[in-house]
C-alpha positions in Angstrom: 120.5 82.9 84.6 117.5 83.2 86.7 117.0 85.2 89.9 115.5 82.1 91.7 118.6 79.9 91.6 120.7 79.3 94.6 124.3 77.8 94.3 125.9 75.3 96.6 128.9 73.0 96.9 128.4 69.4 98.0 130.3 69.0 101.3 129.1 65.3 102.4 127.0 62.6 101.3 125.2 60.0 103.4 123.2 57.6 101.0 120.9 59.8 99.0 121.2 62.8 101.5 123.6 65.5 100.5 124.9 68.3 102.7 125.5 71.5 100.6 127.1 74.8 101.6 125.3 77.6 100.0 126.8 80.6 98.3 125.3 83.9 97.2 122.5 83.6 94.7 121.8 85.7 91.7 119.3 87.7 93.6 121.9 88.8 96.2 123.4 91.2 93.7 120.5 93.6 93.9 119.7 93.1 97.6 120.5 95.7 100.1 120.8 93.1 102.9 123.1 90.9 101.0 126.1 91.6 103.2 124.3 91.0 106.5 121.8 88.3 105.9 124.1 85.5 106.8 123.1 83.3 103.8 126.7 82.9 102.6 128.1 79.7 104.1 124.7 78.3 105.2 124.6 74.6 105.3 121.5 72.7 104.1 120.7 69.0 103.6 118.8 67.8 100.5 117.6 64.4 99.5 118.5 63.6 95.8 118.7 60.6 93.5 121.5 62.4 91.5 125.0 61.1 91.9 126.9 64.2 92.9 130.5 64.3 93.9 132.0 65.9 97.1 133.2 69.4 96.1 130.8 69.6 92.9 129.0 73.1 92.4 125.3 72.7 91.7 122.6 75.1 91.3 119.4 74.8 93.2 116.1 76.3 91.9 113.4 77.3 94.3 109.9 77.8 93.2 108.6 81.3 93.0 105.7 80.5 95.4 108.1 79.2 98.0 110.0 82.5 97.7 106.9 84.5 98.0 105.7 82.7 101.0 109.2 83.0 102.6 109.2 86.8 102.1 105.7 87.0 103.6 106.7 85.1 106.7 109.9 87.1 107.2 108.6 90.7 106.4 104.8 90.6 107.1 104.2 88.3 110.1 106.4 90.0 112.6 104.8 93.4 111.8 101.3 92.0 112.0 102.1 90.2 115.3 103.5 93.6 116.6 100.3 95.5 115.7 98.1 92.7 117.3 100.1 92.6 120.4 99.8 96.5 120.6 96.0 96.2 120.6 96.1 93.2 123.0 98.2 95.2 125.4 95.5 97.8 125.2 93.0 95.4 126.4 95.1 94.2 129.4 97.3 97.0 130.2 96.7 100.7 131.0 99.1 103.3 129.4 100.4 103.7 125.9 104.1 103.1 127.1 103.1 99.6 128.4 101.2 98.9 125.2 104.3 99.8 123.1 106.4 97.6 125.2 104.0 94.8 124.9 104.0 95.2 121.1 107.8 94.5 121.0 106.9 91.2 122.6 104.9 90.6 119.3 108.3 91.0 117.4 109.9 88.5 119.7 107.1 86.0 119.0 107.4 86.9 115.1 111.2 86.0 115.4 110.3 82.7 117.1 107.8 81.9 114.5 110.3 82.6 111.8 112.8 80.4 113.5 110.3 77.5 113.9 109.2 77.8 110.2 112.8 78.0 109.0 113.7 74.8 110.9 110.6 72.8 110.0 109.7 74.0 106.4 110.1 71.5 103.6 110.8 73.6 100.5 111.0 71.8 97.1 114.3 72.3 95.3 115.3 71.3 91.8 118.9 70.5 91.5 120.8 71.2 88.4 124.4 70.5 87.5 
């Protein structure tokens, strides 16, 4: 089994759009955040020409490039925005305390960016039975 496979159970079908409830993937076993990431039980919708049955367990393979991009967005973008906001705060605010507080606004913006990308990203997935 590969680390880039996710598993899901078909919960609903409307035409060629399937609603899947995700379980833990193979990569979750070595992850320190596996218990708190909220991935277990997440519901996703996938358009597929396969004829899957309600309750069927399927594996979803996500391309490595999509995983790397997702990791970059989740782990790097908020830190970069925090640093940028710190220096931007230095341009407009006096005092290091105000700069530091302004840098945390960068984290909030980073979280909003992640949420936007999560809701609007179209990740290609290969479904296997």
